[in-house]
N, C-alpha and C positions, 0 to 999 in steps of 0.2 A: 462333489459328487451329484452324479445326475440318475433318477429312477435305478438304482442299483438295490438288488435284494441279498440282506444278509442277517448273520444269525447276532443275536445279542441277552442280555437281558433286560427284564423290566424294573425301573427305578418307580416307586409312587411315591408323588410330593403331597406332603397333608393337608395343599391347598385344594386339592383337587385336579390336578393333572399330573404326569409323568414323564420319563426318559428312557430311552433306548440306548443302552449302554452296549456299547463294544469295546471289549477289552483286547490290547495290544501293545506293538511298540509304541503307537499313537491313538491313544485312546478316543474314541467316538461318542459323542451324545448327541442324542437328537430327541426333539419335543415330541410328547405324545398328547393330545387333546384330549381333555375330558370324556368324550362320549368313544374314544378310539380304546379308552385306557377301560371302559368300563366291565367288558368282560375279564380282567386281568388282575392278578395279585402279585405285589412285591416280591420277585425276585425270579417271575417265569422265565422262561427259557423261550423266545420266539422268536419267528423271522418274521423280517419286514422290508418295505420299501423304503430308501431313501431320498431324499432328494433335497434341494438347497433352494430357502424362499429368497425373494427381493435383497433384505437383510444379509443373506449367506448364512442364516442359521439353519443347522441341518432339521429337517422334521421328518418322523416316520410314519409310513400310514401301510394301511393292507395289512396291520397285524396277525400272525396266526401262531397259535400255542403248539408249542415243540415239546416240551415239558415242563410240569410241573414239580418242583421239588418239595415247596412246602405243603405237611401234611397237617397241620390245626390253623387255626385260626380264634382270634378272640375278638368277643364282642358284646353288644348288647341286644336283647329282644326289642324290637318293633310291632307292632301291629296297624296294618293296611289291609282294609276290605275283607276283613274276618281271617288274615292268611298273615300266618309270623313271618319276618326276615331277620337277618340278623346286621347289624350296624356295626359293621365289622370297621376295627381297629384303622384308622385313616392314614396310619402311616404303611396299610397292609392293600387297602382296596378302597376304592374311592366312592362306592357306593355298596347300597346295600344288595344283599342277596336272600333270595329263599331259604328259609330253613325247614328241614324235614324234623318233625319231630312229632311223640304221639303224646308227649305230654302238656298241660296247659302252661304252659307259661306264661306268666302275668308281664308286661311289658316292663323291660328296662332290668332284667334277670341278665345276669352277665353268667354268661356260657363259653366253654369252649368249645367248638366241634371241627370234627372231621373235615377234610376236604378230597371229596371223591370226585372226580371230573369238576363239571362245574357246580355239583352240588355241595351242601352244607347238611351236616349230620350232626345233631349233638352228642358229643362225646362225655362231656360232664359240665354239672352247673355248678359257678363259681361259688361255696359257702356263705353265706352272710358275714360281714366284718372279716372276708378275705383281703388281703393287701390288693390291691388291682393293679397296683402299679409292675408285681410281680407277674402275676397271672401274665397281664399284656404284655411285659420284657420277655416272659420264657416262650410266648407262641411267638412274639414278633421275630424272635431269633431262632424257631424253631429248636429249640432247647428240648432236652428228655429229661422231665419233669420226675418220674416215676419209673421204679423195678419194678419189673413183671415180677407177680409172686412167686413162680418159678426160678427166677434169679436170685430173689431173696432167699430162697432153700437152698440153693445152690451157695449160695455165700457162706450160710449158717453151717452146713456140713463141712464147705471146704477151713471154715476156724477152726470145726473141733477134729481134725488132723491131727497127728504128731509130727512135730517140725524132724524134717530127715537132719540126721546129725554128721552122714557122711561128707568129709573134705572140711568140716565147721573149726577153725579154729572160734576155742571156747575164751571169751572175752570179757567173760560175768563180774572177772574178778577186780577188770580195770574199771578205777572211777570214770562215771561218762554223765553226762548231762546233758537235755534239750534244752531249748533255748526259741519261745516261742511267744504270739501273744496269749492273755491269759484265756483268750473263748477259743484257741485251737482246740480242735479235735482231732487229727488227722495228723498225727506227729511222725514226720519219715525224716528225720536225721536228728543224729546224737551226735557228740562229738567228747573226744578224752584228748589225754598227750602226757607223754612220758618225759621229765625232766630233762635239761640240755645234759651231753654226754662231757665227757671229758674233753671232747673236741668241741665245745659249742655248742651242737647240732642237737634237734630237739625232734621228736615224733609225735605228729600230731595224725588221729585217727576218728577219718569221719565217716562214720556209719550210717547206712541209709535200710531202710525196709525192704525187705527181699518179697516183695510183692509176689514174683512169680511162685512163689511157694503155694500161697494161696487163689493164685489164678492162672491156668495151666492153658499154653499156647493153644488156638484155636477149642478153647471149652467155650460155650456160652456166656461165661461172665469175660471170657475176652473179646469176643465176638461184641459184646457190648459195651466193653473198655473203649474197645476202637472207635465206635460209632459215635461216643462223647466224645474220644480225645483228649477233655483235661475234664477237671472239676471246674465250676463255674461259681464264683463267690459272688451272689447279688446282695447287696446289705439287707441284712435280716433272714436271710435263706441261702444255705447253701445246698449247689444241686452237686453230690459227688459223681466222681469218675465209676464208683465203685459201691454197692452197697456198704452202709454201715457195719454191718458184720466184719468186715472187714478194713475198709478205711481207717476207721473209729476206733474197732476193737483188735481184732486179731494181727493186724497188720504195725498196727498205730504203736511206735517205740513208748509205751506209756510207764509212767515210774514203776520201780518195783517187780514189772516181766519181765520173765526170759523172751527175747524176739529174736527170730532168723532176720539176718543183714547181708548185706556187702559192704565191706569195708575197705576203702582206700586211705592206704597208709603213708603217709607225706614225711620224710625227712628231710627238715629245712634247716640249711645253714647258718650261720651268726649273720653271714652276708643276705640272707633273706632269700637265696636260689634253693629251690626245691632238688635234691642231688641224687635221690630215685624215689619212686612209687612201687606198692606192693599193694595187689587186689584180690581179696578171697572170701570167703564165703565164712561166716562168723553168726555168733550167738552173745547177745548183748543184753543187760541188763540195767538199765538207767534208774543213777541213784537220786536223779532231782530232777524235777520239774521244774523249769526256772521261767519266769518270766523276763520280757525285756525294762521292764521299769524295776525288777528286784536288779537283774544285772547290771542296767546304768547307775545305779545307788551303788553298787559293789565297786564297780571301775573307780568311782569319784570319791568313794570315800574309804575305802579298803576292807568294806561289812556291810551287810543288809541281812536284813529280818529272815528276806526270801531266799538266801544262799545258806545250804550248811555247810557248817565247819568243815565236814568231808570231803565237799568239793570246791573249797576255796582253792588249794594248791594247782588243780584242773583249770578254774576261771585265769587265774596270773600265768601260767604258762599259755594257755589258750591266746592271752594279751599281748604276750611274747612274740608268740607266730605271728598275730596278725599284724604287729606291728613291723617284722621283719618284713613279711609280706607286701605290706603296705609301702614301705621302703623302696622296692623293687617294681612294685606297680607304678608308683608318680615317676621312676625312672624311665619308663618306657611308656610315659604315655595313657592316653585316653581317658573318658569320663566316667561318670555316675550317669548311667542311663534309666536308674528306678523311675517310675512315673511321677511326677509330682501333680499331687491334687489334692482336692481339698478332704479334710477327714471329717466324717458325720458323725456326730453322736447321737444313738437313739435312745428312747427312754427302753429299760427293759421291761415295762410292764405294757406299755402299748404301743411300742415299736414308730413312735413316731420319731424325727429328727426332732433332736432339741439346741442343737449346737453346729457352728463348722469352725474350722481352722485349718492355716494350710497345714500341710503334711511336711514334717522335717526329720530328718536321718538323726539318729540317734547313736550314741557310741557302740551298743547293746546289736542294733538292727548291723551297722556296721561289719563289727566283730563276725558276725554269723555269715554276713555277705562275702566278707572277705576268705570265709574259708570254707563255702561254699563253690565260688568262683573258683577258688582253687583245684576243689576236688575236679570240679568240672572239667578245668584245661588239663588237668594231669590225666584225668581217666583219654581223654582225647586223643592226647600226645602217647600214651599207652596201648589203645587200639590200632594208631597210625603205625607204632612203631613194628608192631608185630602182623602187619597188612590186612586187619581187618576191618570186615564193613560197621557200617554204625550209622546213625543219622544224627547229624553236625549242626551245629546251631551258627551259621554265617552272618553278618555284618560287612555289608559293601563298604567300600571305601567312597564317598559322595563325591559326583560328578566336578568337572569344573563350575558349570551353571551352578551346583549348590553352594559348592563352598563360596563365590560371587555373591549371592542371595543372602549367606549366613554371615558374611562380613558388612554387609550392607546392612540388615537387622541389627548386629552388633551397634555398627553405628549409631542409629536410630536407638538405639537404648544409652548412647554415650560411650562405650566401649573400641576403641582402635584394635584392631584384630591381625590385620598386617598378614593374614596367611600366606599371601602369594596365590599362584595359580594351582596348587596342590595341598591339601588340608593332610598334616602328619599327624600320627598319634599324639606325641609328644606336643605340637604347637595346639592340640585339642586341649589337652591337660594346664597348657598355659593359658588360653582363653577362660577354663573353667577356674582358675587361680585366680582372674580376674573380677570375676563375679560373684565370689564366695562371700557373702556377708551383704552383699549390698541389697539395697531395699526393694530392688526389682529382681534379686536372684529368682524366685518361682516362675515370674512370666519368661523371663528371659530363657530357664529350662525346659518350660513349653517350650518356645521357639525352637529351642536348640534341638527338642527331640524329632519335631516336625521337620526339621531342614537335615537332619540326619538318614531320615526311614528310618525302616522297620528291620528287624535280624528276622531271618527267614530257617527252617528247614531245608535242609538238604542231604545227601546221600554223599557229595561230594565234601572231602575235607578242605576248612578254608577259614581263613584269618575273620576273626571276629572285629571289625576295626573299632567299634566304640568303647572294647575293654581293653586295646592295644593288646589281645590274645592270638599268635599265631594258628592256635586251633582251640577250639572250643565245642562243646556239645553240652547236652542235660542227661545229669546222671543222678541229681539227688532230691526228687521229689514224684517217684514210682506211683505214690499213693494216688497223686493229683494230676499226673503228665502220664500220657501213653507213651510219648518219644523215650523217656527217661525209661518205661520197660522195658522197650526194645532192646535197649543199650545192655540193662541188665542183661536182659537173654542174652544177647550176644557174647558177653564177658563169660557168662556161667557156662556156656556152651564151650569155649576157650578150656576153662577150668576145667572141665568134665574130660578135657584129650581130644576136644573133634577139632579138625582143622579144615574139615569141607564147608562153604559158605557161602556155595553156588545158589541155592535156592534160595536164601535169605538176601542176596546180593538184587536176585533177578525180580524183587516186589519191594523194593528200598524206595523207589524211586516216587511211588504210588503212595506208599507208607507217608513218606516224609511232607506228600502233598497233602494227604489229609490230616496230618497233626497239624498241617500250617492252616488247613480251612479252620480248623477245630478251633486254635489258639484265637486265630482272627475274630473269629466269631463269637467267643467267648467275651475277649477284649472288649468288642463293641458294644455285647449284652450286658456288660457289669459297667463300663462307662456310661452305658443311658440309665440304668438304672440306680446310677448315682448321680446324673443329673435329674432326673425325677424327681429324687429328694430335697435335693439343694432347691431346684422350683417350687416343692413344697415348704420350705423352711422360710422363701422368700417371701411366699404369698402371703406372711404374716407381718412382714416389712416392705408394704407398697409405702410409696411416698416417701421412701428412706433414701439420703443422700448416700451416696459411694463414688471411690475413686479407686483407680486401676490401669495397667496399661495394655495398651493396643496388642494383641498376640497374633492378628490375623486379619488381611483381607478377604472377607466372602461376596457372591455373588449379591449378599441382601443389604453388606454393608459392614459394620465392625465386628469382630471379638474380642472381647474386653475382659481380661483376670483381674478381678477384685481384688484388692491390696488384701493382705492378712488373714484369705479364707482360699485364695486358689479358687473360688467359685466361678463361673463363666458367665460374661452378659453379653446380648446382642444388641448393637445400635444400628438401625436399617438408614438408608442412605437418607429418607425421606425425613429422618427424623435429625440429620444436621444440616446444620445451617449453610449459607455458601455455597449451595450447589448450584446445576448441575454438575456432577462430579465424574472426571475421568481417570483411571487406573494407571498409575507411574509402575511396574512391575518391577523397573531396575530399582526404584527409589523404596519401592514396598509402601508405596504410599495413594491415597485418594487425593485429587487433587482439585480445587473449585476453585470458585470465585475469589480469590485472595485469602483462603485457607488451604490448609494440609493436614492432612488426618495419617500418619505413618505408623508402622508396626514399631513396641518402644514408647511412642511417646504415650506422657500421663495424659488421663481425663478423667474428669468430674462429672456424674449422671447420677439419677435420680431412678429409683425401680419403680419402672412404671406399669409393668404386666408381667404375671406369669402365664407359663402355660405347661402345668405336669404333666400331663401326655407325652409333649413332646421334647420336656426336661428343658424349658425356654425361658428364660428372665431377660425381660426386653428393659433396656434404658433408655430413657432423655437425656441428653446432655445436657449440665446447667448452663445457661447463658446462650 
C-alpha cells in the first residue's frame, strides 16, 4: 500500500508511540511516531496517509481528526512555567495537555477532565484516598460513573409507582428462591419447581425481574440504560446500568417482597427434554435469599444452615432438573465458556487485594448457569416459533484455520485433539472431557476461549456454537444488560396482543451493534481493573519464583498464566535466553538458537517488576 488516504482509529501505546488501526476483513495496523501522535487521544477517529517503509511496515502520517468519541480523561496536574497541564493516563495520550481551571490545583492532584475539542476543562477533583485504579479505568474506557440528579429522581418516582396486575399470574404462594453471591444487590433471577407428575415430568419456573415496569421505553431512564448498555463490575465498585432505586431495590427480587417478573415455565421430561415452554407476566415473592456457598453445602450434605427447611424440596427438584438438562447438554456437545480468571479477595475495610486464587466452578454455580442457559434457549425458540424479532446471542463455528490452531495448541499441552478439518460441538465436549481436572486446565481453558472467539449480538437468529445451542439469546439479566430488557419488551408486546413489529425490526441491527460495543467495552474495563489489582498484589512479591503455562505469543514476547492463581505475567523476548527469535505460527512457538517456547509449555520464572497502571507483571525466566 502506497500513499493512500483512509480512515481509522488511533490506538495509543503506553511507551509513547501509537498505531492507526483500520478494521475490516483484513485489519491494518500502521505505526504512528510520537510527534505525530501528540495531538490525539486513544480512540480518536482520524484520516491518515498510509505508506510502507523499507521493511514492509505500514506507517501513518498526515493524521487529521474526524471525530473524538472520548468525553473525559484522567490524569494528574503538572506545573510548568506557571501554567497547569494534565499528565493524561499514558494509555490515552502520549503527552501532557494544557488544563483550563480557575482553581489553584496543587501539582500531583488527580482530576477527571472533560475533553472539549483540543482543550481540557476540570470536571471533578478525585478525592484524596480514592482508588485511583478505579478512576483511571472508568475514564480510560469512557464509562458512565454517576447518574444525573434528574435520573435519580425519576428512578425514585418509578420505584414508588404501583405494580400493574393485569395479566399477571400470582406465584407468591410458590416456594421461590434466589441464588447469588453474598455481595450481590441486583438480584434479577429467581427459581422454583413443581414436583414431578405421574409421567415423571417436572416444571421449573425461571422468574426474571420485570424491569420494563420501572423503565418505560423511550423514557430518560431508558435512554441512559441504552447508553450504558450493561452494568460494569469493577472489583470494589459497581457501575449499574440503572439507578440503585431500581437496580438494588424496586426491581431486585429481594427476599420477602412482592416483585413483578416475567416467568419462563419449562416442562422437563425424564429424558431431559424441554417438551413445552410457557412465558407470562407474573408476581413473585422470594422465600429465601440463598448464597452459592450455602447451596453448595446443601447439595453436598443434604442440609445447610443457610437453607431454610421450607425451600429444601425446591432445591432438590431443581437439582433433578439440572441433572436431566445436563445429560442432554452433554450428548449434544459444547463447552463451558465461562471466563476462567483469577479471583481476587479484597480487604473489606481498605479495599486492598489480600489474596488470589484460580476461579473454580462449583455445583451451585453450575445449577444456576444450567437453568439460566435453558431459559435463554427456550425463550429464543419461543420467539422464533412465533416469527417474532429479537436480539440473539450467536457464536460462530470456528474456521478451519482456527481449528488447526486449536489442535496444535492442544498438542503443545500434551492433548491429542484429532478434530479433523471441522470442529463439531460434540468433539469440543470430548476435548473438554480430556482437560477436566488436569493441572493445566485453567491455562488451556484460557487458550480455548481465545481460539473460539467471542459471541455477538445480532437480530438474526443463529446457533451458539460454544453451547451447542441451535438458538440462544439473553433474557435472564435485564437489570444489568440492555439486550435482555429489549427481549422482555418484545415478549410483553406479544402477550399484550400486539402482532405488528415492523417498527422494532427496523432498529434492531443498530441496537444489537450498540449492545455488542457496550458489552465488549465493559469486558475490557473489568479485565483491566482485575489485572491492575493482580499487579498491586504482586508488588509485594518481587523476587518470588512462580511457574505456569505459556498461553499466548505476543509481539513483545510471551504471556504466562501463573499456576494456582490464574494471574497473567509477561516475559519479553529480551529476557529469554537463546535469541534472536522467529515466530512459528503453525507451531504457536518462538524458535531461537536451540530453544523453543511454545504455547502450552511449562515455564518457571521470577517476578521482576509490576506496573499497576498497565496491569502488567513482568517475569524473568529462571536460569
